[in-house]
C-alpha positions in Angstrom: -21.1 -23.4 -23.9 -18.5 -23.1 -26.7 -15.2 -20.7 -26.6 -17.3 -17.4 -28.4 -20.3 -17.7 -25.7 -17.9 -17.3 -22.9 -16.2 -14.2 -24.8 -19.4 -12.5 -25.4 -20.5 -13.6 -21.7 -17.2 -12.0 -19.9 -17.2 -9.1 -22.1 -21.4 -8.5 -21.5 -20.0 -9.0 -17.2 -17.2 -6.4 -18.4 -19.2 -3.8 -20.0 -21.7 -4.1 -16.7 -19.3 -4.0 -14.5 -17.8 -0.7 -16.3 -21.2 0.8 -16.1 -21.5 0.2 -12.9 -17.7 1.6 -12.3 -18.5 5.0 -13.8 -21.8 5.0 -11.8 -19.7 4.5 -8.4 -17.2 7.1 -9.8 -19.2 10.0 -11.0 -22.3 9.6 -9.8 -22.4 8.0 -6.4 -19.4 9.6 -4.6 -21.4 12.7 -4.9 -24.4 11.4 -3.2 -23.5 11.9 0.8 -25.7 11.4 3.2 -24.5 11.0 7.0 -21.1 12.2 5.8 -20.8 9.1 3.6 -21.6 7.7 0.0 -22.8 4.3 -0.9 -20.5 2.0 -2.1 -21.5 -1.2 -5.0 -17.8 -2.4 -5.6 -17.7 -5.5 -2.9 -22.2 -5.7 -4.0 -20.4 -6.2 -7.4 -18.1 -9.1 -6.5 -20.6 -10.7 -4.0 -23.2 -10.6 -7.0 -20.9 -12.0 -9.6 -19.6 -14.8 -7.3 -23.0 -16.4 -6.5 -24.5 -16.3 -9.7 -21.0 -17.5 -11.5 -19.2 -20.9 -11.1 -16.1 -20.2 -8.6 -13.9 -20.8 -11.0 -15.2 -17.6 -13.5 -15.6 -15.5 -10.7 -12.4 -16.1 -8.8 -11.1 -14.7 -12.2 -13.4 -11.5 -12.1 -12.8 -10.7 -8.6 -8.9 -10.9 -9.3 -9.6 -8.7 -11.9 -12.0 -6.2 -10.6 -9.3 -6.0 -7.3 -6.4 -5.3 -9.3 -8.3 -2.6 -11.3 -9.5 -1.0 -8.0 -5.8 -1.3 -6.3 -4.2 0.3 -9.5 -6.6 3.3 -8.7 -6.9 3.9 -5.3 -4.4 4.3 -2.3 -3.9 1.3 -0.6 -2.1 -1.0 -2.2 -3.3 -4.8 -2.4 -5.9 -3.7 -0.3 -9.1 -4.6 -3.0 -7.6 -7.8 -4.1 -7.2 -8.9 -0.8 -10.8 -7.9 0.4 -12.3 -8.8 -2.7 -11.3 -12.3 -2.6 -12.7 -12.7 1.4 -15.4 -11.7 0.1 -15.2 -14.4 -3.2 -14.7 -16.9 -0.5 -17.2 -16.6 1.7 -19.4 -16.0 -1.1 -18.9 -19.1 -3.0 -19.4 -21.0 0.5 -23.0 -19.4 1.1 -23.9 -19.8 -2.3 -22.9 -23.3 -2.7 -23.8 -24.4 0.9 -26.7 -22.5 2.5 -28.9 -20.4 0.0 -30.0 -21.7 -3.3 -32.1 -18.5 -4.1 -30.3 -16.7 -5.8 -31.9 -13.2 -4.9 -31.3 -13.6 -1.3 -28.2 -15.4 -1.9 -27.1 -12.2 -3.5 -28.4 -10.0 -1.4 -27.2 -11.7 2.1 -23.8 -11.8 0.2 -23.7 -8.3 -0.4 -24.0 -7.6 3.0 -21.4 -9.8 3.4 -19.2 -8.2 1.2 -19.7 -4.8 3.0 -19.3 -6.4 6.5 -15.7 -8.0 5.0 -14.7 -5.1 3.3 -15.5 -3.0 6.2 -13.2 -5.2 8.4 -10.5 -5.5 6.7 -10.4 -1.6 6.2 -10.7 -1.2 9.7 -8.0 -3.3 10.3 -5.8 -1.7 7.8 -6.9 1.8 9.4 -6.1 0.8 12.6 -2.5 -0.5 11.8 -1.9 3.2 10.6 -3.5 5.5 12.9 -5.8 5.4 16.3 -8.9 4.5 14.9 -11.7 3.8 16.8 -14.2 0.0 16.2 -17.1 2.4 17.7 -16.8 5.0 14.4 -15.8 2.1 12.0 -19.2 0.6 13.2 -21.0 3.4 12.8 -19.7 3.8 9.3 -20.3 0.5 8.2 -24.0 0.8 9.1 -24.4 4.4 7.6 -22.9 2.6 4.4 -24.7 -0.6 4.6 -28.4 1.8 4.4 -27.1 3.6 1.8 -26.0 0.7 -0.2 -28.6 -1.4 0.7 -31.3 -0.3 -1.8 -28.8 -0.5 -4.7 -28.1 -4.0 -4.4 -31.0 -5.3 -6.2 -30.2 -2.8 -9.2 -26.9 -4.6 -9.3 -28.5 -7.7 -9.2 -31.0 -7.2 -11.5 -29.0 -6.8 -14.9 -26.1 -9.8 -14.0 -29.2 -12.1 -13.5 -30.7 -10.8 -17.1 -26.8 -12.1 -18.2 -26.9 -15.0 -16.8 -30.3 -16.0 -18.0 -29.0 -15.2 -21.6 -26.2 -16.6 -21.6 -27.3 -20.1 -19.7 -29.8 -20.2 -22.5 -27.2 -20.6 -25.2 
């Protein structure tokens, strides 16, 4: 693929990601069930990491992590969490699973577990946060986010197919 193709490809990924960021920030945060809302940012990172090459998706992961850290309370949390998700996704997608849909769904669940586990570690360091309540929170978030995982996968897969044909 030529340089122009890479620019269009990642500009398209950026625009779709921006759309998902807007959906998360202005829509999904208001959809509360059991006191939690769906959280699609880790799923977004794992989907792109599973579909794209390691070098390209690493840059995407760092950029999205830094963007999230600029807008959130915990400094450097999402950059670290998304890098852990990226490494786990790359290992799974390259070594274990070859079917993109199932790989992205499994990596999406794994990304939610990684982010929840890391946030539990951060919260445990700051305050008394029970592991059982963290597991309950993870279960609730997974139940709410799991139906949205294919909605993240489908446009990203479509972009991959469009730019792979060129």
